[in-house]
N, CA and C atoms of all chains as a GROMACS GRO file, in nm:
protein
  564
    1UNK      N    1   1.098  -0.601  -0.493
    1UNK     CA    2   1.113  -0.513  -0.610
    1UNK      C    3   1.129  -0.369  -0.562
    2UNK      N    4   1.227  -0.298  -0.617
    2UNK     CA    5   1.247  -0.161  -0.572
    2UNK      C    6   1.137  -0.071  -0.626
    3UNK      N    7   1.115   0.039  -0.554
    3UNK     CA    8   1.011   0.133  -0.596
    3UNK      C    9   1.067   0.220  -0.709
    4UNK      N   10   0.990   0.232  -0.814
    4UNK     CA   11   1.034   0.316  -0.925
    4UNK      C   12   0.954   0.446  -0.922
    5UNK      N   13   1.026   0.555  -0.915
    5UNK     CA   14   0.957   0.685  -0.910
    5UNK      C   15   1.021   0.784  -1.006
    6UNK      N   16   0.941   0.879  -1.046
    6UNK     CA   17   0.990   0.995  -1.121
    6UNK      C   18   0.963   1.114  -1.031
    7UNK      N   19   1.069   1.188  -1.001
    7UNK     CA   20   1.055   1.302  -0.911
    7UNK      C   21   1.067   1.429  -0.994
    8UNK      N   22   0.971   1.518  -0.978
    8UNK     CA   23   0.972   1.643  -1.054
    8UNK      C   24   0.974   1.758  -0.955
    9UNK      N   25   1.077   1.840  -0.963
    9UNK     CA   26   1.082   1.961  -0.881
    9UNK      C   27   1.041   2.077  -0.971
   10UNK      N   28   0.932   2.144  -0.933
   10UNK     CA   29   0.887   2.261  -1.009
   10UNK      C   30   0.930   2.385  -0.932
   11UNK      N   31   1.024   2.458  -0.986
   11UNK     CA   32   1.078   2.576  -0.917
   11UNK      C   33   0.973   2.687  -0.914
   12UNK      N   34   0.998   2.787  -0.829
   12UNK     CA   35   0.898   2.894  -0.815
   12UNK      C   36   0.889   2.980  -0.941
   13UNK      N   37   0.983   2.965  -1.034
   13UNK     CA   38   0.970   3.038  -1.162
   13UNK      C   39   0.911   2.949  -1.272
   14UNK      N   40   0.871   2.828  -1.235
   14UNK     CA   41   0.804   2.741  -1.332
   14UNK      C   42   0.896   2.644  -1.403
   15UNK      N   43   1.027   2.660  -1.392
   15UNK     CA   44   1.116   2.564  -1.457
   15UNK      C   45   1.115   2.433  -1.378
   16UNK      N   46   1.143   2.324  -1.444
   16UNK     CA   47   1.130   2.195  -1.377
   16UNK      C   48   1.258   2.112  -1.389
   17UNK      N   49   1.274   2.022  -1.293
   17UNK     CA   50   1.385   1.929  -1.296
   17UNK      C   51   1.325   1.790  -1.274
   18UNK      N   52   1.353   1.701  -1.367
   18UNK     CA   53   1.295   1.567  -1.360
   18UNK      C   54   1.407   1.468  -1.326
   19UNK      N   55   1.385   1.386  -1.225
   19UNK     CA   56   1.485   1.286  -1.190
   19UNK      C   57   1.415   1.151  -1.168
   20UNK      N   58   1.477   1.047  -1.221
   20UNK     CA   59   1.419   0.913  -1.203
   20UNK      C   60   1.495   0.841  -1.092
   21UNK      N   61   1.424   0.750  -1.026
   21UNK     CA   62   1.488   0.671  -0.920
   21UNK      C   63   1.436   0.528  -0.928
   22UNK      N   64   1.530   0.434  -0.911
   22UNK     CA   65   1.491   0.293  -0.896
   22UNK      C   66   1.478   0.216  -1.025
   23UNK      N   67   1.514   0.276  -1.137
   23UNK     CA   68   1.503   0.206  -1.264
   23UNK      C   69   1.633   0.131  -1.295
   24UNK      N   70   1.624   0.033  -1.381
   24UNK     CA   71   1.742  -0.044  -1.418
   24UNK      C   72   1.794   0.008  -1.552
   25UNK      N   73   1.925   0.039  -1.555
   25UNK     CA   74   1.989   0.081  -1.679
   25UNK      C   75   1.920   0.200  -1.743
   26UNK      N   76   1.906   0.196  -1.875
   26UNK     CA   77   1.852   0.311  -1.946
   26UNK      C   78   1.699   0.316  -1.945
   27UNK      N   79   1.634   0.224  -1.874
   27UNK     CA   80   1.487   0.226  -1.868
   27UNK      C   81   1.436   0.358  -1.812
   28UNK      N   82   1.518   0.424  -1.730
   28UNK     CA   83   1.476   0.550  -1.669
   28UNK      C   84   1.449   0.656  -1.776
   29UNK      N   85   1.527   0.648  -1.884
   29UNK     CA   86   1.513   0.751  -1.989
   29UNK      C   87   1.378   0.737  -2.059
   30UNK      N   88   1.339   0.614  -2.087
   30UNK     CA   89   1.208   0.591  -2.149
   30UNK      C   90   1.095   0.625  -2.052
   31UNK      N   91   1.117   0.594  -1.924
   31UNK     CA   92   1.010   0.610  -1.825
   31UNK      C   93   0.966   0.754  -1.807
   32UNK      N   94   1.060   0.846  -1.813
   32UNK     CA   95   1.024   0.984  -1.782
   32UNK      C   96   1.005   1.070  -1.906
   33UNK      N   97   1.026   1.010  -2.023
   33UNK     CA   98   1.020   1.091  -2.145
   33UNK      C   99   0.884   1.160  -2.163
   34UNK      N  100   0.776   1.090  -2.129
   34UNK     CA  101   0.643   1.147  -2.152
   34UNK      C  102   0.623   1.277  -2.074
   35UNK      N  103   0.680   1.282  -1.955
   35UNK     CA  104   0.666   1.405  -1.875
   35UNK      C  105   0.756   1.514  -1.930
   36UNK      N  106   0.877   1.477  -1.966
   36UNK     CA  107   0.971   1.577  -2.019
   36UNK      C  108   0.914   1.642  -2.145
   37UNK      N  109   0.860   1.559  -2.234
   37UNK     CA  110   0.807   1.613  -2.359
   37UNK      C  111   0.684   1.699  -2.335
   38UNK      N  112   0.605   1.662  -2.234
   38UNK     CA  113   0.483   1.738  -2.206
   38UNK      C  114   0.513   1.874  -2.146
   39UNK      N  115   0.624   1.884  -2.072
   39UNK     CA  116   0.650   2.008  -1.999
   39UNK      C  117   0.715   2.116  -2.082
   40UNK      N  118   0.798   2.080  -2.176
   40UNK     CA  119   0.860   2.186  -2.255
   40UNK      C  120   0.992   2.147  -2.316
   41UNK      N  121   1.085   2.241  -2.313
   41UNK     CA  122   1.213   2.223  -2.382
   41UNK      C  123   1.323   2.188  -2.283
   42UNK      N  124   1.400   2.084  -2.314
   42UNK     CA  125   1.513   2.046  -2.229
   42UNK      C  126   1.621   2.152  -2.234
   43UNK      N  127   1.672   2.190  -2.118
   43UNK     CA  128   1.787   2.281  -2.118
   43UNK      C  129   1.913   2.208  -2.078
   44UNK      N  130   1.901   2.095  -2.009
   44UNK     CA  131   2.020   2.014  -1.979
   44UNK      C  132   1.977   1.873  -1.943
   45UNK      N  133   2.070   1.781  -1.958
   45UNK     CA  134   2.043   1.644  -1.917
   45UNK      C  135   2.175   1.585  -1.868
   46UNK      N  136   2.170   1.514  -1.759
   46UNK     CA  137   2.291   1.444  -1.715
   46UNK      C  138   2.255   1.312  -1.651
   47UNK      N  139   2.343   1.217  -1.666
   47UNK     CA  140   2.325   1.087  -1.604
   47UNK      C  141   2.383   1.095  -1.464
   48UNK      N  142   2.320   1.032  -1.369
   48UNK     CA  143   2.374   1.033  -1.233
   48UNK      C  144   2.472   0.918  -1.217
   49UNK      N  145   2.552   0.920  -1.110
   49UNK     CA  146   2.650   0.812  -1.090
   49UNK      C  147   2.587   0.673  -1.096
   50UNK      N  148   2.465   0.659  -1.048
   50UNK     CA  149   2.397   0.528  -1.052
   50UNK      C  150   2.389   0.475  -1.194
   51UNK      N  151   2.359   0.563  -1.286
   51UNK     CA  152   2.344   0.523  -1.427
   51UNK      C  153   2.475   0.463  -1.478
   52UNK      N  154   2.586   0.531  -1.445
   52UNK     CA  155   2.716   0.485  -1.496
   52UNK      C  156   2.764   0.360  -1.426
   53UNK      N  157   2.726   0.342  -1.301
   53UNK     CA  158   2.764   0.219  -1.232
   53UNK      C  159   2.714   0.099  -1.311
   54UNK      N  160   2.591   0.106  -1.354
   54UNK     CA  161   2.534  -0.005  -1.430
   54UNK      C  162   2.606  -0.020  -1.563
   55UNK      N  163   2.632   0.092  -1.630
   55UNK     CA  164   2.700   0.087  -1.759
   55UNK      C  165   2.840   0.028  -1.744
   56UNK      N  166   2.912   0.071  -1.639
   56UNK     CA  167   3.049   0.021  -1.617
   56UNK      C  168   3.050  -0.130  -1.596
   57UNK      N  169   2.955  -0.177  -1.515
   57UNK     CA  170   2.949  -0.321  -1.488
   57UNK      C  171   2.929  -0.400  -1.616
   58UNK      N  172   2.842  -0.348  -1.701
   58UNK     CA  173   2.816  -0.418  -1.828
   58UNK      C  174   2.942  -0.422  -1.914
   59UNK      N  175   3.014  -0.307  -1.915
   59UNK     CA  176   3.135  -0.300  -1.997
   59UNK      C  177   3.241  -0.396  -1.943
   60UNK      N  178   3.254  -0.401  -1.811
   60UNK     CA  179   3.352  -0.492  -1.752
   60UNK      C  180   3.320  -0.636  -1.790
   61UNK      N  181   3.192  -0.668  -1.785
   61UNK     CA  182   3.151  -0.806  -1.818
   61UNK      C  183   3.185  -0.838  -1.963
   62UNK      N  184   3.159  -0.738  -2.052
   62UNK     CA  185   3.188  -0.760  -2.194
   62UNK      C  186   3.338  -0.777  -2.217
   63UNK      N  187   3.416  -0.687  -2.155
   63UNK     CA  188   3.560  -0.690  -2.176
   63UNK      C  189   3.622  -0.816  -2.117
   64UNK      N  190   3.565  -0.861  -2.009
   64UNK     CA  191   3.618  -0.981  -1.944
   64UNK      C  192   3.569  -1.108  -2.011
   65UNK      N  193   3.491  -1.091  -2.114
   65UNK     CA  194   3.440  -1.206  -2.187
   65UNK      C  195   3.340  -1.286  -2.108
   66UNK      N  196   3.294  -1.227  -1.999
   66UNK     CA  197   3.209  -1.309  -1.916
   66UNK      C  198   3.075  -1.256  -1.895
   67UNK      N  199   2.086   0.396  -1.388
   67UNK     CA  200   1.964   0.384  -1.309
   67UNK      C  201   1.890   0.515  -1.294
   68UNK      N  202   1.965   0.620  -1.320
   68UNK     CA  203   1.900   0.747  -1.292
   68UNK      C  204   1.956   0.857  -1.381
   69UNK      N  205   1.872   0.951  -1.413
   69UNK     CA  206   1.920   1.067  -1.486
   69UNK      C  207   1.838   1.188  -1.446
   70UNK      N  208   1.895   1.305  -1.474
   70UNK     CA  209   1.829   1.431  -1.435
   70UNK      C  210   1.817   1.519  -1.559
   71UNK      N  211   1.697   1.567  -1.582
   71UNK     CA  212   1.674   1.654  -1.698
   71UNK      C  213   1.616   1.786  -1.648
   72UNK      N  214   1.669   1.896  -1.698
   72UNK     CA  215   1.612   2.026  -1.663
   72UNK      C  216   1.534   2.079  -1.782
   73UNK      N  217   1.419   2.136  -1.754
   73UNK     CA  218   1.325   2.173  -1.860
   73UNK      C  219   1.273   2.314  -1.839
   74UNK      N  220   1.271   2.390  -1.950
   74UNK     CA  221   1.206   2.521  -1.947
   74UNK      C  222   1.061   2.499  -1.989
   75UNK      N  223   0.970   2.540  -1.903
   75UNK     CA  224   0.829   2.511  -1.927
   75UNK      C  225   0.775   2.584  -2.050
   76UNK      N  226   0.702   2.511  -2.133
   76UNK     CA  227   0.629   2.570  -2.246
   76UNK      C  228   0.481   2.545  -2.222
   77UNK      N  229   0.400   2.647  -2.242
   77UNK     CA  230   0.257   2.637  -2.209
   77UNK      C  231   0.180   2.599  -2.336
   78UNK      N  232   0.141   2.472  -2.344
   78UNK     CA  233   0.078   2.421  -2.466
   78UNK      C  234  -0.056   2.351  -2.444
   79UNK      N  235  -0.098   2.338  -2.320
   79UNK     CA  236  -0.215   2.255  -2.290
   79UNK      C  237  -0.326   2.339  -2.227
   80UNK      N  238  -0.438   2.350  -2.299
   80UNK     CA  239  -0.551   2.432  -2.251
   80UNK      C  240  -0.606   2.380  -2.118
   81UNK      N  241  -0.614   2.248  -2.106
   81UNK     CA  242  -0.670   2.190  -1.983
   81UNK      C  243  -0.583   2.225  -1.863
   82UNK      N  244  -0.451   2.218  -1.883
   82UNK     CA  245  -0.361   2.249  -1.773
   82UNK      C  246  -0.362   2.400  -1.741
   83UNK      N  247  -0.384   2.483  -1.843
   83UNK     CA  248  -0.396   2.628  -1.818
   83UNK      C  249  -0.518   2.653  -1.728
   84UNK      N  250  -0.631   2.589  -1.763
   84UNK     CA  251  -0.752   2.606  -1.682
   84UNK      C  252  -0.730   2.556  -1.539
   85UNK      N  253  -0.664   2.441  -1.528
   85UNK     CA  254  -0.638   2.383  -1.395
   85UNK      C  255  -0.548   2.475  -1.313
   86UNK      N  256  -0.449   2.537  -1.379
   86UNK     CA  257  -0.360   2.629  -1.308
   86UNK      C  258  -0.437   2.752  -1.260
   87UNK      N  259  -0.529   2.802  -1.343
   87UNK     CA  260  -0.611   2.918  -1.302
   87UNK      C  261  -0.696   2.883  -1.180
   88UNK      N  262  -0.756   2.764  -1.182
   88UNK     CA  263  -0.838   2.720  -1.068
   88UNK      C  264  -0.753   2.710  -0.943
   89UNK      N  265  -0.637   2.647  -0.961
   89UNK     CA  266  -0.546   2.625  -0.848
   89UNK      C  267  -0.507   2.758  -0.783
   90UNK      N  268  -0.483   2.861  -0.865
   90UNK     CA  269  -0.436   2.990  -0.814
   90UNK      C  270  -0.553   3.087  -0.792
   91UNK      N  271  -0.676   3.036  -0.806
   91UNK     CA  272  -0.797   3.117  -0.786
   91UNK      C  273  -0.798   3.241  -0.877
   92UNK      N  274  -0.760   3.220  -1.003
   92UNK     CA  275  -0.766   3.326  -1.103
   92UNK      C  276  -0.895   3.309  -1.183
   93UNK      N  277  -0.932   3.413  -1.254
   93UNK     CA  278  -1.046   3.402  -1.346
   93UNK      C  279  -1.017   3.292  -1.448
   94UNK      N  280  -1.122   3.226  -1.494
   94UNK     CA  281  -1.102   3.122  -1.596
   94UNK      C  282  -1.041   3.185  -1.721
   95UNK      N  283  -0.952   3.115  -1.790
   95UNK     CA  284  -0.892   3.171  -1.911
   95UNK      C  285  -0.995   3.183  -2.023
   96UNK      N  286  -0.969   3.275  -2.115
   96UNK     CA  287  -1.058   3.289  -2.231
   96UNK      C  288  -0.973   3.281  -2.358
   97UNK      N  289  -1.042   3.254  -2.468
   97UNK     CA  290  -0.974   3.250  -2.599
   97UNK      C  291  -1.005   3.379  -2.672
   98UNK      N  292  -0.908   3.434  -2.739
   98UNK     CA  293  -0.936   3.552  -2.819
   98UNK      C  294  -0.815   3.640  -2.838
   99UNK      N  295  -0.846   3.767  -2.868
   99UNK     CA  296  -0.739   3.864  -2.891
   99UNK      C  297  -0.745   3.968  -2.780
  100UNK      N  298  -0.632   3.992  -2.718
  100UNK     CA  299  -0.627   4.087  -2.607
  100UNK      C  300  -0.538   4.204  -2.645
  101UNK      N  301  -0.572   4.318  -2.587
  101UNK     CA  302  -0.491   4.437  -2.610
  101UNK      C  303  -0.376   4.440  -2.510
  102UNK      N  304  -0.257   4.460  -2.561
  102UNK     CA  305  -0.143   4.490  -2.474
  102UNK      C  306  -0.119   4.640  -2.485
  103UNK      N  307  -0.007   4.690  -2.439
  103UNK     CA  308   0.012   4.836  -2.439
  103UNK      C  309   0.003   4.895  -2.579
  104UNK      N  310   0.086   4.846  -2.670
  104UNK     CA  311   0.086   4.907  -2.803
  104UNK      C  312   0.062   4.802  -2.911
  105UNK      N  313   0.008   4.690  -2.872
  105UNK     CA  314  -0.002   4.576  -2.963
  105UNK      C  315  -0.124   4.492  -2.922
  106UNK      N  316  -0.154   4.391  -3.000
  106UNK     CA  317  -0.254   4.293  -2.958
  106UNK      C  318  -0.191   4.154  -2.970
  107UNK      N  319  -0.250   4.058  -2.897
  107UNK     CA  320  -0.200   3.921  -2.902
  107UNK      C  321  -0.319   3.826  -2.899
  108UNK      N  322  -0.309   3.720  -2.977
  108UNK     CA  323  -0.420   3.624  -2.988
  108UNK      C  324  -0.376   3.491  -2.927
  109UNK      N  325  -0.467   3.431  -2.851
  109UNK     CA  326  -0.437   3.302  -2.790
  109UNK      C  327  -0.524   3.280  -2.668
  110UNK      N  328  -0.468   3.215  -2.568
  110UNK     CA  329  -0.538   3.189  -2.442
  110UNK      C  330  -0.502   3.300  -2.344
  111UNK      N  331  -0.605   3.372  -2.302
  111UNK     CA  332  -0.583   3.494  -2.224
  111UNK      C  333  -0.598   3.464  -2.075
  112UNK      N  334  -0.494   3.498  -1.998
  112UNK     CA  335  -0.497   3.477  -1.853
  112UNK      C  336  -0.475   3.611  -1.785
  113UNK      N  337  -0.566   3.644  -1.692
  113UNK     CA  338  -0.550   3.770  -1.618
  113UNK      C  339  -0.476   3.741  -1.488
  114UNK      N  340  -0.360   3.803  -1.475
  114UNK     CA  341  -0.278   3.780  -1.356
  114UNK      C  342  -0.305   3.890  -1.253
  115UNK      N  343  -0.298   3.858  -1.124
  115UNK     CA  344  -0.329   3.957  -1.020
  115UNK      C  345  -0.240   4.081  -1.029
  116UNK      N  346  -0.305   4.198  -1.034
  116UNK     CA  347  -0.231   4.324  -1.034
  116UNK      C  348  -0.172   4.363  -1.169
  117UNK      N  349  -0.193   4.284  -1.271
  117UNK     CA  350  -0.135   4.315  -1.403
  117UNK      C  351  -0.229   4.406  -1.482
  118UNK      N  352  -0.170   4.507  -1.544
  118UNK     CA  353  -0.250   4.601  -1.624
  118UNK      C  354  -0.301   4.533  -1.752
  119UNK      N  355  -0.215   4.452  -1.814
  119UNK     CA  356  -0.254   4.380  -1.935
  119UNK      C  357  -0.243   4.230  -1.908
  120UNK      N  358  -0.320   4.149  -1.979
  120UNK     CA  359  -0.315   4.005  -1.952
  120UNK      C  360  -0.191   3.940  -2.013
  121UNK      N  361  -0.166   3.818  -1.974
  121UNK     CA  362  -0.066   3.734  -2.040
  121UNK      C  363  -0.143   3.650  -2.143
  122UNK      N  364  -0.086   3.638  -2.262
  122UNK     CA  365  -0.154   3.566  -2.370
  122UNK      C  366  -0.064   3.451  -2.415
  123UNK      N  367  -0.116   3.329  -2.404
  123UNK     CA  368  -0.036   3.211  -2.436
  123UNK      C  369  -0.074   3.157  -2.573
  124UNK      N  370   0.029   3.140  -2.655
  124UNK     CA  371   0.012   3.075  -2.785
  124UNK      C  372   0.044   2.928  -2.765
  125UNK      N  373  -0.059   2.844  -2.760
  125UNK     CA  374  -0.036   2.702  -2.725
  125UNK      C  375   0.027   2.624  -2.841
  126UNK      N  376   0.035   2.684  -2.958
  126UNK     CA  377   0.108   2.619  -3.068
  126UNK      C  378   0.259   2.630  -3.044
  127UNK      N  379   0.302   2.749  -3.008
  127UNK     CA  380   0.447   2.772  -2.989
  127UNK      C  381   0.490   2.747  -2.844
  128UNK      N  382   0.394   2.752  -2.751
  128UNK     CA  383   0.426   2.736  -2.609
  128UNK      C  384   0.476   2.864  -2.544
  129UNK      N  385   0.473   2.974  -2.620
  129UNK     CA  386   0.530   3.099  -2.569
  129UNK      C  387   0.420   3.193  -2.520
  130UNK      N  388   0.460   3.284  -2.431
  130UNK     CA  389   0.367   3.382  -2.377
  130UNK      C  390   0.399   3.519  -2.435
  131UNK      N  391   0.294   3.599  -2.453
  131UNK     CA  392   0.316   3.740  -2.487
  131UNK      C  393   0.251   3.823  -2.377
  132UNK      N  394   0.323   3.923  -2.334
  132UNK     CA  395   0.272   4.009  -2.227
  132UNK      C  396   0.351   4.139  -2.228
  133UNK      N  397   0.298   4.237  -2.159
  133UNK     CA  398   0.369   4.364  -2.148
  133UNK      C  399   0.353   4.413  -2.004
  134UNK      N  400   0.453   4.384  -1.922
  134UNK     CA  401   0.444   4.428  -1.781
  134UNK      C  402   0.546   4.539  -1.752
  135UNK      N  403   0.602   4.593  -1.856
  135UNK     CA  404   0.692   4.708  -1.845
  135UNK      C  405   0.796   4.684  -1.736
  136UNK      N  406   0.864   4.574  -1.750
  136UNK     CA  407   0.970   4.531  -1.658
  136UNK      C  408   0.925   4.534  -1.512
  137UNK      N  409   0.802   4.494  -1.491
  137UNK     CA  410   0.753   4.482  -1.353
  137UNK      C  411   0.668   4.600  -1.307
  138UNK      N  412   0.673   4.712  -1.380
  138UNK     CA  413   0.598   4.829  -1.335
  138UNK      C  414   0.448   4.816  -1.361
  139UNK      N  415   0.413   4.734  -1.461
  139UNK     CA  416   0.270   4.712  -1.490
  139UNK      C  417   0.225   4.573  -1.447
  140UNK      N  418   0.306   4.508  -1.370
  140UNK     CA  419   0.270   4.374  -1.324
  140UNK      C  420   0.394   4.301  -1.274
  141UNK      N  421   0.382   4.241  -1.158
  141UNK     CA  422   0.499   4.175  -1.099
  141UNK      C  423   0.533   4.046  -1.173
  142UNK      N  424   0.662   4.029  -1.202
  142UNK     CA  425   0.707   3.908  -1.270
  142UNK      C  426   0.669   3.781  -1.191
  143UNK      N  427   0.673   3.793  -1.056
  143UNK     CA  428   0.649   3.672  -0.976
  143UNK      C  429   0.507   3.617  -0.997
  144UNK      N  430   0.415   3.702  -1.041
  144UNK     CA  431   0.280   3.651  -1.068
  144UNK      C  432   0.280   3.559  -1.191
  145UNK      N  433   0.359   3.597  -1.292
  145UNK     CA  434   0.370   3.512  -1.410
  145UNK      C  435   0.446   3.383  -1.373
  146UNK      N  436   0.552   3.398  -1.294
  146UNK     CA  437   0.629   3.281  -1.251
  146UNK      C  438   0.540   3.183  -1.174
  147UNK      N  439   0.457   3.240  -1.086
  147UNK     CA  440   0.366   3.158  -1.004
  147UNK      C  441   0.267   3.083  -1.094
  148UNK      N  442   0.221   3.151  -1.198
  148UNK     CA  443   0.131   3.084  -1.293
  148UNK      C  444   0.204   2.969  -1.363
  149UNK      N  445   0.327   2.995  -1.407
  149UNK     CA  446   0.403   2.891  -1.478
  149UNK      C  447   0.429   2.771  -1.386
  150UNK      N  448   0.454   2.798  -1.259
  150UNK     CA  449   0.474   2.689  -1.164
  150UNK      C  450   0.344   2.607  -1.150
  151UNK      N  451   0.232   2.678  -1.135
  151UNK     CA  452   0.103   2.608  -1.124
  151UNK      C  453   0.071   2.527  -1.248
  152UNK      N  454   0.104   2.585  -1.364
  152UNK     CA  455   0.081   2.514  -1.490
  152UNK      C  456   0.164   2.386  -1.496
  153UNK      N  457   0.293   2.396  -1.461
  153UNK     CA  458   0.382   2.279  -1.469
  153UNK      C  459   0.334   2.169  -1.374
  154UNK      N  460   0.288   2.209  -1.256
  154UNK     CA  461   0.239   2.109  -1.159
  154UNK      C  462   0.115   2.039  -1.215
  155UNK      N  463   0.020   2.118  -1.265
  155UNK     CA  464  -0.105   2.058  -1.315
  155UNK      C  465  -0.080   1.974  -1.440
  156UNK      N  466   0.010   2.021  -1.526
  156UNK     CA  467   0.041   1.945  -1.648
  156UNK      C  468   0.105   1.810  -1.614
  157UNK      N  469   0.195   1.812  -1.517
  157UNK     CA  470   0.259   1.687  -1.474
  157UNK      C  471   0.154   1.590  -1.420
  158UNK      N  472   0.064   1.640  -1.337
  158UNK     CA  473  -0.040   1.553  -1.280
  158UNK      C  474  -0.129   1.493  -1.390
  159UNK      N  475  -0.167   1.576  -1.486
  159UNK     CA  476  -0.254   1.529  -1.596
  159UNK      C  477  -0.183   1.417  -1.672
  160UNK      N  478  -0.057   1.438  -1.707
  160UNK     CA  479   0.016   1.339  -1.788
  160UNK      C  480   0.041   1.211  -1.710
  161UNK      N  481   0.074   1.224  -1.582
  161UNK     CA  482   0.101   1.104  -1.500
  161UNK      C  483  -0.026   1.021  -1.484
  162UNK      N  484  -0.138   1.089  -1.462
  162UNK     CA  485  -0.265   1.016  -1.443
  162UNK      C  486  -0.310   0.948  -1.571
  163UNK      N  487  -0.281   1.011  -1.685
  163UNK     CA  488  -0.314   0.948  -1.815
  163UNK      C  489  -0.246   0.812  -1.826
  164UNK      N  490  -0.126   0.802  -1.768
  164UNK     CA  491  -0.049   0.678  -1.774
  164UNK      C  492  -0.089   0.581  -1.662
  165UNK      N  493  -0.182   0.624  -1.575
  165UNK     CA  494  -0.225   0.537  -1.466
  165UNK      C  495  -0.133   0.542  -1.345
  166UNK      N  496  -0.045   0.641  -1.339
  166UNK     CA  497   0.046   0.653  -1.225
  166UNK      C  498  -0.018   0.738  -1.116
  167UNK      N  499   0.026   0.718  -0.992
  167UNK     CA  500  -0.022   0.805  -0.884
  167UNK      C  501   0.082   0.916  -0.860
  168UNK      N  502   0.032   1.030  -0.817
  168UNK     CA  503   0.119   1.147  -0.797
  168UNK      C  504   0.096   1.204  -0.658
  169UNK      N  505   0.204   1.235  -0.588
  169UNK     CA  506   0.190   1.308  -0.462
  169UNK      C  507   0.262   1.442  -0.476
  170UNK      N  508   0.210   1.540  -0.404
  170UNK     CA  509   0.263   1.677  -0.415
  170UNK      C  510   0.307   1.727  -0.279
  171UNK      N  511   0.424   1.788  -0.272
  171UNK     CA  512   0.474   1.844  -0.147
  171UNK      C  513   0.533   1.982  -0.174
  172UNK      N  514   0.489   2.082  -0.095
  172UNK     CA  515   0.550   2.215  -0.107
  172UNK      C  516   0.682   2.214  -0.030
  173UNK      N  517   0.784   2.276  -0.087
  173UNK     CA  518   0.915   2.280  -0.024
  173UNK      C  519   0.939   2.418   0.039
  174UNK      N  520   1.030   2.421   0.135
  174UNK     CA  521   1.057   2.546   0.208
  174UNK      C  522   1.107   2.658   0.115
  175UNK      N  523   1.176   2.622   0.007
  175UNK     CA  524   1.231   2.725  -0.083
  175UNK      C  525   1.130   2.775  -0.186
  176UNK      N  526   1.005   2.731  -0.175
  176UNK     CA  527   0.902   2.778  -0.269
  176UNK      C  528   0.879   2.685  -0.386
  177UNK      N  529   0.967   2.588  -0.402
  177UNK     CA  530   0.946   2.491  -0.510
  177UNK      C  531   0.841   2.388  -0.468
  178UNK      N  532   0.793   2.312  -0.564
  178UNK     CA  533   0.693   2.207  -0.538
  178UNK      C  534   0.750   2.075  -0.589
  179UNK      N  535   0.747   1.975  -0.503
  179UNK     CA  536   0.800   1.844  -0.541
  179UNK      C  537   0.684   1.750  -0.572
  180UNK      N  538   0.689   1.691  -0.691
  180UNK     CA  539   0.589   1.592  -0.730
  180UNK      C  540   0.659   1.456  -0.741
  181UNK      N  541   0.600   1.356  -0.682
  181UNK     CA  542   0.656   1.222  -0.692
  181UNK      C  543   0.558   1.133  -0.765
  182UNK      N  544   0.599   1.083  -0.879
  182UNK     CA  545   0.515   0.995  -0.961
  182UNK      C  546   0.559   0.852  -0.934
  183UNK      N  547   0.469   0.771  -0.883
  183UNK     CA  548   0.501   0.630  -0.858
  183UNK      C  549   0.465   0.550  -0.981
  184UNK      N  550   0.566   0.484  -1.037
  184UNK     CA  551   0.545   0.406  -1.159
  184UNK      C  552   0.516   0.263  -1.117
  185UNK      N  553   0.392   0.221  -1.139
  185UNK     CA  554   0.352   0.088  -1.096
  185UNK      C  555   0.418  -0.020  -1.180
  186UNK      N  556   0.433  -0.137  -1.121
  186UNK     CA  557   0.487  -0.250  -1.196
  186UNK      C  558   0.380  -0.309  -1.285
  187UNK      N  559   0.418  -0.402  -1.371
  187UNK     CA  560   0.322  -0.467  -1.460
  187UNK      C  561   0.224  -0.549  -1.377
  188UNK      N  562   0.099  -0.545  -1.416
  188UNK     CA  563  -0.003  -0.616  -1.340
  188UNK      C  564   0.011  -0.766  -1.362
   0.00000   0.00000   0.00000
């Protein structure tokens, strides 16, 4: 089983960047929400290439009927 | 599998404020009304090193009120350092509430990296 982690970089001005690693599909979004909500206001969010790889595979499977 | 969220820290947790003060060896925070230069502010009062007036946090709004006269009455980096300490302590508190373990590493650029290990189902 892969290790699931949430990595938080706290900059020297107090702003934070939260990144998830090792989660399957959109589970990462649920996993880190508690920290994001506790810390403050989101200024940006982006999915990493890993996230889309999983999404693309699912779409291909759906489109291919398989 | 992964996403990145950037967050502007809001100071809303009294316990994490106290923990940040301990971490930075500041006086314990107090509740009340503090005098700023030409105004007063009510909330959680934190005395920052070298600052003429304290920083006052409204934990309902998450915002700070202070008057450092653009750095002449107190260095901005002291407030930044407090916010960094607060964010670190708040993250640790929330992760531990969930039963996760947290490790902390200082980085060369002054940032602090926290790694929260999310355990599998028992």
